[in-house]
C-alpha positions as CSV (number, residue, x, y, z in Angstrom):
1,M,0.0,0.0,0.0
2,S,1.4,3.4,-0.9
3,N,1.9,6.3,1.5
4,R,-1.0,8.1,-0.2
5,Q,-3.4,5.3,0.5
6,E,-2.3,4.5,4.1
7,Q,-2.1,8.0,5.5
8,P,-5.8,8.9,5.4
9,L,-6.7,5.6,7.0
10,L,-4.2,6.2,9.8
11,N,-5.3,9.8,10.3
12,D,-8.9,8.8,10.6
13,W,-8.1,5.9,13.0
14,F,-5.9,8.1,15.2
15,E,-8.5,10.9,15.3
16,K,-11.4,8.5,16.1
17,H,-9.5,6.9,19.0
18,G,-7.8,10.0,20.3
19,I,-4.3,8.4,19.8
20,T,-1.4,10.3,21.4
21,E,1.4,7.7,21.1
22,V,2.4,5.1,18.6
23,E,4.4,1.9,19.1
24,C,6.0,0.9,15.7
25,L,6.5,-2.9,15.8
26,V,8.6,-5.3,13.8
27,S,9.1,-9.0,14.7
28,D,12.7,-10.2,14.6
29,L,13.8,-13.8,13.8
30,T,13.0,-15.0,17.4
31,G,9.6,-13.3,17.5
32,I,10.7,-10.5,19.8
33,L,9.0,-7.2,18.9
34,K,11.5,-4.5,18.0
35,G,10.7,-0.9,17.0
36,K,10.2,2.7,18.1
37,I,7.8,4.6,20.3
38,M,6.7,8.0,18.8
39,P,4.2,10.8,19.6
40,A,1.2,10.3,17.3
41,G,1.6,13.8,15.7
42,K,5.2,13.2,14.8
43,Y,4.5,9.7,13.4
44,L,1.8,11.1,11.1
45,K,3.8,14.2,9.9
46,G,7.4,13.2,10.3
47,G,7.7,10.4,7.7
48,R,8.2,6.8,8.2
49,P,10.4,5.6,11.1
50,R,13.7,3.7,10.4
51,L,15.6,0.9,11.9
52,P,18.9,-0.8,10.9
53,D,18.5,-4.2,9.1
54,S,20.9,-5.7,11.7
55,I,17.9,-6.4,14.0
56,F,17.4,-9.5,11.8
57,I,20.8,-11.0,12.6
58,Q,20.6,-10.4,16.4
59,T,20.5,-13.4,18.6
60,V,18.0,-14.0,21.4
61,T,20.8,-12.9,23.9
62,G,21.3,-9.6,22.1
63,G,24.5,-10.6,20.4
64,Y,25.5,-11.2,16.7
65,P,27.0,-14.0,14.7
66,D,30.8,-14.1,14.1
67,D,32.0,-12.2,11.0
68,E,32.8,-15.3,9.1
69,D,29.2,-16.6,9.6
70,I,27.6,-13.5,8.0
71,R,30.1,-12.8,5.2
72,F,27.1,-12.9,2.8
73,W,25.4,-10.1,4.8
74,N,26.0,-6.4,4.1
75,P,28.0,-5.2,7.2
76,A,27.0,-1.5,6.5
77,E,23.8,-2.0,8.5
78,R,21.5,-0.4,6.0
79,D,18.5,1.6,7.1
80,M,15.1,0.1,6.7
81,E,11.9,2.2,6.3
82,L,9.0,0.9,8.4
83,V,5.8,0.8,6.4
84,P,2.6,0.4,8.5
85,D,0.0,-2.3,7.6
86,P,-3.4,-0.7,8.2
87,S,-4.8,-4.2,8.7
88,A,-2.5,-4.7,11.7
89,I,-3.4,-1.8,13.9
90,Y,-4.1,-2.6,17.6
91,P,-4.9,-0.4,20.5
92,V,-2.8,-0.9,23.7
93,P,-5.7,-1.4,26.2
94,W,-3.4,-1.4,29.3
95,A,-1.7,2.0,28.5
96,E,-2.6,5.0,30.6
97,D,-2.7,7.3,27.5
98,P,-4.5,6.4,24.2
99,T,-1.8,4.4,22.5
100,V,-1.7,2.3,19.4
101,Q,0.6,-0.5,18.3
102,I,1.1,-1.1,14.6
103,I,2.9,-4.0,12.9
104,H,5.1,-2.7,10.1
105,D,6.7,-4.2,7.0
106,C,10.3,-3.4,6.3
107,F,11.7,-1.9,3.0
108,Y,15.1,-0.6,2.1
109,L,15.3,3.1,1.0
110,T,15.6,1.8,-2.5
111,G,12.1,0.3,-2.2
112,E,13.1,-3.4,-2.2
113,P,11.6,-5.5,0.7
114,V,13.9,-6.7,3.4
115,E,14.2,-10.5,2.7
116,L,15.3,-11.3,6.3
117,A,12.0,-10.0,7.9
118,P,9.9,-12.9,9.1
119,R,6.7,-11.2,8.0
120,Y,8.1,-10.9,4.5
121,V,9.1,-14.6,4.4
122,L,5.5,-15.6,5.1
123,K,4.3,-13.1,2.5
124,R,6.7,-14.6,0.0
125,V,5.3,-18.1,0.5
126,L,1.7,-16.8,0.3
127,D,2.5,-15.2,-3.0
128,L,3.6,-18.5,-4.4
129,Y,0.2,-20.0,-3.4
130,A,-1.7,-17.0,-4.8
131,A,0.1,-17.5,-8.2
132,R,-1.4,-21.0,-8.3
133,G,-4.9,-19.8,-7.5
134,W,-4.7,-21.2,-3.9
135,R,-5.6,-19.5,-0.6
136,P,-4.3,-21.2,2.6
137,V,-6.4,-21.0,5.7
138,V,-4.9,-21.7,9.1
139,A,-6.0,-22.0,12.7
140,P,-3.3,-21.8,15.4
141,E,-3.5,-23.4,18.9
142,V,-1.0,-21.9,21.3
143,E,-0.1,-23.5,24.7
144,F,1.6,-21.7,27.5
145,Y,2.3,-21.9,31.3
146,L,1.5,-19.6,34.1
147,V,4.3,-19.7,36.6
148,K,5.3,-17.9,39.9
149,T,7.5,-14.9,39.4
150,N,11.1,-16.0,39.4
151,T,14.1,-13.7,39.3
152,D,16.7,-16.4,39.8
153,S,17.6,-18.2,36.6
154,D,19.1,-21.1,38.5
155,Y,15.9,-21.8,40.5
156,P,13.3,-24.1,38.8
157,L,9.9,-22.6,37.8
158,E,6.8,-23.4,39.9
159,P,3.1,-23.3,39.2
160,P,1.5,-20.1,40.5
161,V,-0.9,-19.8,43.4
162,G,-4.5,-19.5,42.3
163,R,-7.6,-18.0,44.0
164,S,-7.7,-20.9,46.4
165,G,-4.3,-20.0,47.8
166,R,-2.9,-23.3,46.6
167,Q,-0.6,-24.5,43.8
168,E,-1.6,-27.2,41.4
169,S,0.0,-30.5,42.5
170,S,-1.4,-32.9,39.9
171,R,-2.4,-32.9,36.3
172,Q,-5.9,-31.5,35.6
173,S,-6.4,-31.8,31.8
174,F,-9.5,-29.9,30.6
175,S,-10.5,-29.0,34.2
176,I,-12.8,-26.0,34.3
177,D,-12.2,-25.5,38.0
178,A,-8.4,-25.4,37.3
179,V,-9.0,-22.6,34.8
180,N,-11.3,-20.8,37.2
181,E,-8.4,-20.6,39.7
182,F,-7.1,-17.8,37.4
183,D,-10.4,-16.2,36.4
184,P,-9.4,-12.6,37.2
185,L,-6.4,-12.9,34.9
186,F,-8.3,-14.6,32.1
187,E,-11.2,-12.1,32.3
188,E,-8.8,-9.2,31.9
189,M,-6.9,-11.1,29.1
190,Y,-10.2,-11.5,27.2
191,D,-11.1,-7.9,27.7
192,Y,-7.8,-6.8,26.3
193,C,-8.0,-9.2,23.4
194,D,-11.6,-8.0,22.6
195,A,-10.4,-4.4,22.6
196,M,-7.7,-5.5,20.1
197,N,-10.1,-7.6,18.0
198,L,-8.0,-10.7,18.4
199,D,-10.1,-13.6,17.2
200,L,-9.7,-16.0,20.2
201,D,-12.0,-19.1,20.3
202,T,-11.6,-21.4,23.2
203,L,-9.5,-21.6,26.4
204,I,-8.7,-24.9,28.0
205,H,-6.5,-26.3,30.8
206,E,-3.8,-28.5,29.3
207,E,-1.9,-31.5,30.8
208,G,0.8,-29.6,32.8
209,A,0.4,-27.8,36.1
210,G,-0.6,-24.2,35.2
211,Q,-0.5,-25.1,31.5
212,M,-3.3,-23.6,29.3
213,E,-4.1,-23.5,25.6
214,V,-5.8,-20.8,23.6
215,N,-7.3,-21.6,20.1
216,F,-7.8,-19.0,17.4
217,Q,-10.5,-19.0,14.8
218,H,-9.4,-20.0,11.3
219,G,-8.4,-17.4,8.8
220,D,-5.7,-15.8,6.7
221,P,-2.1,-17.0,7.7
222,L,-0.6,-13.5,7.8
223,A,-3.5,-12.1,9.9
224,L,-3.3,-15.0,12.3
225,A,0.5,-14.8,12.7
226,D,0.0,-11.1,13.6
227,Q,-2.6,-12.1,16.1
228,V,-0.4,-14.7,17.8
229,V,2.4,-12.2,18.1
230,M,0.0,-9.7,19.7
231,F,-1.6,-12.3,21.9
232,K,1.8,-13.4,23.4
233,R,2.6,-9.7,24.2
234,T,-0.9,-9.3,25.7
235,L,-0.8,-12.4,27.9
236,R,2.6,-11.6,29.3
237,E,1.5,-8.1,30.2
238,T,-1.8,-9.4,31.8
239,A,0.1,-12.1,33.8
240,L,2.5,-9.5,35.2
241,R,-0.4,-7.3,36.3
242,H,-1.6,-10.3,38.3
243,G,1.7,-11.1,40.0
244,M,2.9,-14.0,37.8
245,Y,4.6,-14.8,34.6
246,A,3.3,-16.3,31.4
247,T,5.9,-18.2,29.4
248,F,5.8,-19.7,25.9
249,M,9.0,-21.7,26.4
250,A,8.7,-25.1,24.8
251,K,9.7,-27.0,27.9
252,P,9.8,-24.6,30.9
253,M,9.6,-27.2,33.7
254,A,11.2,-30.6,34.1
255,G,8.6,-33.3,34.7
256,E,5.8,-31.4,32.9
257,P,4.7,-31.6,29.3
258,G,6.0,-29.1,26.8
259,S,4.0,-26.3,25.1
260,S,3.2,-26.4,21.4
261,M,1.8,-24.2,18.6
262,H,-0.3,-26.5,16.5
263,I,-1.3,-25.2,13.1
264,H,-4.5,-26.5,11.3
265,Q,-4.1,-26.0,7.6
266,S,-6.6,-26.1,4.7
267,L,-6.5,-24.8,1.2
268,L,-9.2,-22.9,-0.8
269,D,-9.6,-22.3,-4.5
270,S,-9.1,-18.5,-4.7
271,K,-11.8,-18.0,-7.3
272,E,-14.5,-20.5,-6.3
273,G,-13.8,-20.6,-2.6
274,H,-14.1,-24.4,-2.1
275,N,-11.7,-26.5,-0.1
276,V,-9.4,-28.2,-2.6
277,F,-8.3,-30.7,0.0
278,A,-11.6,-32.5,-0.7
279,D,-12.7,-33.9,-4.1
280,E,-16.2,-33.8,-5.6
281,D,-17.2,-36.9,-3.6
282,G,-16.1,-35.4,-0.3
283,Q,-13.0,-37.6,-0.1
284,P,-9.4,-36.4,0.5
285,S,-8.1,-35.1,-2.8
286,R,-4.8,-35.7,-4.6
287,L,-3.7,-32.2,-3.5
288,F,-4.4,-33.1,0.1
289,H,-2.2,-36.2,-0.2
290,A,0.5,-34.4,-2.0
291,F,0.5,-31.6,0.7
292,I,1.0,-34.3,3.4
293,G,3.7,-35.9,1.2
294,G,5.6,-32.6,1.1
295,Q,5.3,-32.1,4.8
296,Q,6.6,-35.6,5.5
297,R,9.6,-35.1,3.2
298,Y,10.6,-31.5,4.2
299,L,9.4,-30.9,7.7
300,P,12.5,-32.6,9.3
301,S,14.7,-30.2,7.4
302,V,12.7,-27.2,8.5
303,M,12.7,-28.1,12.2
304,P,15.0,-25.1,13.2
305,L,12.0,-22.8,12.3
306,L,9.5,-25.0,14.3
307,A,11.8,-25.8,17.1
308,P,14.2,-22.8,17.2
309,N,15.9,-23.1,20.5
310,V,18.0,-25.6,22.5
311,N,15.1,-25.9,24.9
312,S,12.7,-26.7,22.0
313,Y,14.1,-30.3,21.7
314,R,13.4,-31.1,25.3
315,R,9.7,-31.0,24.4
316,L,10.2,-33.5,21.5
317,M,11.8,-36.3,23.5
318,R,9.6,-39.3,24.2
319,T,9.5,-39.6,28.0
320,E,6.8,-40.4,30.6
321,T,6.2,-36.7,31.1
322,S,6.4,-35.5,27.5
323,G,2.6,-35.5,27.0
324,S,1.5,-35.9,23.4
325,A,4.4,-34.1,21.7
326,P,5.1,-35.9,18.4
327,I,8.5,-37.4,17.5
328,N,7.7,-38.2,13.8
329,V,6.1,-36.9,10.6
330,E,3.6,-39.8,10.2
331,W,0.0,-38.9,9.5
332,G,-3.3,-40.4,10.6
333,M,-7.0,-39.8,11.0
334,D,-7.9,-38.4,14.5
335,N,-4.6,-39.7,15.9
336,R,-2.7,-37.6,18.4
337,T,0.5,-39.7,18.3
338,V,1.4,-38.5,14.8
339,G,3.1,-35.3,13.8
340,L,0.4,-34.7,11.1
341,R,-3.1,-35.3,12.4
342,V,-6.2,-35.2,10.2
343,P,-9.2,-34.3,12.4
344,V,-12.6,-35.8,11.7
345,S,-14.5,-33.2,9.8
346,T,-16.9,-32.3,7.0
347,P,-15.4,-32.2,3.5
348,E,-15.5,-28.4,3.6
349,A,-13.3,-28.5,6.7
350,T,-10.8,-31.1,5.6
351,R,-7.5,-30.0,7.0
352,V,-4.1,-31.1,8.3
353,E,-2.9,-30.3,11.8
354,N,0.8,-29.8,12.0
355,R,1.7,-30.7,15.6
356,L,5.5,-30.3,15.5
357,A,6.0,-26.6,16.3
358,G,6.7,-25.4,19.8
359,A,5.0,-22.3,21.4
360,D,8.5,-20.7,21.5
361,A,8.7,-20.5,17.7
362,N,8.1,-17.3,15.6
363,P,4.5,-17.7,14.2
364,Y,5.4,-16.1,10.9
365,L,8.2,-18.6,10.3
366,V,6.2,-21.6,11.5
367,M,3.4,-20.8,9.0
368,A,5.8,-20.0,6.3
369,A,7.8,-23.2,6.8
370,S,4.9,-25.5,7.1
371,L,3.1,-24.1,4.1
372,A,6.4,-24.2,2.1
373,C,6.7,-27.9,2.8
374,G,3.1,-28.5,1.6
375,Y,3.7,-26.4,-1.5
376,L,6.8,-28.4,-2.5
377,G,4.7,-31.6,-2.0
378,M,1.9,-30.3,-4.3
379,L,4.3,-29.1,-6.9
380,G,6.2,-32.4,-6.9
381,R,3.0,-34.5,-6.6
382,L,4.6,-36.4,-3.7
383,E,2.8,-39.4,-2.3
384,P,2.6,-39.7,1.5
385,R,3.3,-42.9,3.4
386,P,0.2,-44.9,4.4
387,P,-1.7,-43.3,7.3
388,M,-0.7,-44.5,10.7
389,V,-3.2,-46.7,12.6
390,G,-2.6,-47.0,16.3
391,S,0.4,-45.5,18.1
392,A,3.2,-43.9,16.1
393,W,5.5,-43.6,19.1
394,S,6.6,-47.2,18.7
395,G,8.5,-46.2,15.6
396,G,10.9,-44.0,17.6
397,N,12.2,-40.5,17.0
398,K,12.4,-39.6,13.3
399,L,13.2,-35.9,13.8
400,P,16.5,-34.2,14.6
401,D,17.1,-34.5,18.4
402,D,19.0,-31.3,18.9
403,I,19.3,-27.9,17.3
404,G,22.8,-28.7,15.9
405,P,21.7,-31.6,13.6
406,A,18.5,-29.7,12.7
407,L,20.5,-26.7,11.5
408,D,22.7,-29.0,9.3
409,M,19.5,-30.5,7.7
410,L,18.2,-27.0,6.9
411,H,21.5,-26.0,5.5
412,D,21.5,-29.0,3.1
413,C,18.0,-28.5,1.8
414,Q,18.2,-26.3,-1.3
415,P,14.5,-26.6,-2.2
416,L,13.5,-24.9,1.1
417,A,16.1,-22.2,0.6
418,D,14.6,-21.5,-2.9
419,I,11.2,-21.1,-1.4
420,L,12.0,-19.2,1.8
421,G,14.9,-17.1,0.4
422,E,18.6,-18.0,0.4
423,R,19.6,-14.9,2.2
424,F,17.0,-15.4,4.9
425,V,18.1,-19.1,5.4
426,N,21.8,-18.2,5.6
427,S,21.1,-15.4,8.1
428,Y,18.8,-17.6,10.2
429,L,21.5,-20.4,10.3
430,A,24.2,-17.9,11.3
431,V,22.0,-16.5,14.2
432,K,21.0,-19.9,15.5
433,R,24.5,-21.3,15.4
434,A,25.7,-18.3,17.3
435,E,23.0,-19.0,20.0
436,H,24.1,-22.6,20.1
437,R,27.7,-21.6,20.7
438,A,26.6,-19.2,23.5
439,Y,24.6,-22.0,25.1
440,F,27.6,-24.3,25.3
441,Q,29.6,-21.6,27.1
442,V,27.2,-21.9,30.1
443,I,27.9,-24.6,32.8
444,S,24.6,-26.0,34.0
445,S,23.5,-26.9,37.5
446,W,23.3,-30.6,36.3
447,E,27.0,-30.6,35.5
448,R,27.9,-29.1,38.9
449,E,25.6,-31.5,40.7
450,H,26.8,-34.7,39.0
451,L,30.3,-34.1,37.7
452,L,31.9,-31.7,40.2
453,L,33.1,-34.3,42.7
454,R,32.6,-37.5,40.7
455,V,34.7,-37.4,37.6
């Protein structure tokens, strides 16, 4: 959208809501929101804000990859112009003064898009679908934990204290009473989300102590990725206001299940609007099977985008406390032991649930990666393996078991680099390898406990 088109929309929106301050937001590779805060008048009259493109090679610890790892990247740190998306404007309901938060796209001053921006990577994949006359539809499910505040990183996390004055001490899957323990927090969370027009559907208690799940209504992948990013920020803020933390770590507590970000995926014909995953007889179509075939072939190579941190792979280990986290890319009908579940549905709602991603992943990159794998499958007319009947866990772990091997698999998969962008993939690999090296410089409490006086 050009500046001429977007400016009247912003002027009208700001005037209608009495906006005095603007938070200009951009998601980095990790999903952390970066940007600038500006007075509303200056934002509207002073031109577009700028940021250096180096925010997209910054690690989760705030560092940068070594020079030899980013030799393909322009070290000049070029300026990016932040262009607001009028469809991604959200009030800040907890702010004292009328404040708006706007998600922006990033462009160099020459007008070319910044290939490293996660939002652009998703747009790039969606454009490939659009060129084929396809429109993906997704519905995210995001799990998280509420935990007691904890300022000591060496001290294990604990469930928070609810209205009863007690902590959860056992698993209470789907318990309404366990959710009601935190009613004041969730009532405020829903009020905030309503004010921001976030399309939340259901809230349930998951398997872990203090673990919940929020489901979103199905819709456009870009809009839903925006909403997940905003939801994470909103929930963290709400939890702090109620004296606790909300965490989206994939595996925050030993002995408790991990937290996932399941993505339900279907595909519509752009012109006629019908679900192309079902044929005229209402049965799964060839495109449906090819989509699954592509996910089976390529999802193992794209795991660094679905499981981006060292901690992510603790969730994907098969243990007595791992819950229903998948360890494979098998598929099956209404089967929660597989990585690719096909829920029972009407033909119009035929879809594939990708259960691999962790809640810690960047939603733009999760959706881009998963849809890229399905796209490659449909282009190559790949046939999936037969659907799994019964438990898939007996087949063992068929996914990379650590971030190191996962990064090697992504590096070696040229088809994914072609879809997601070579410069993006190289930058992502450099950032994640730098994080991996930083992790190995930390000596853990486990090592001190078991090795200090025994080896």
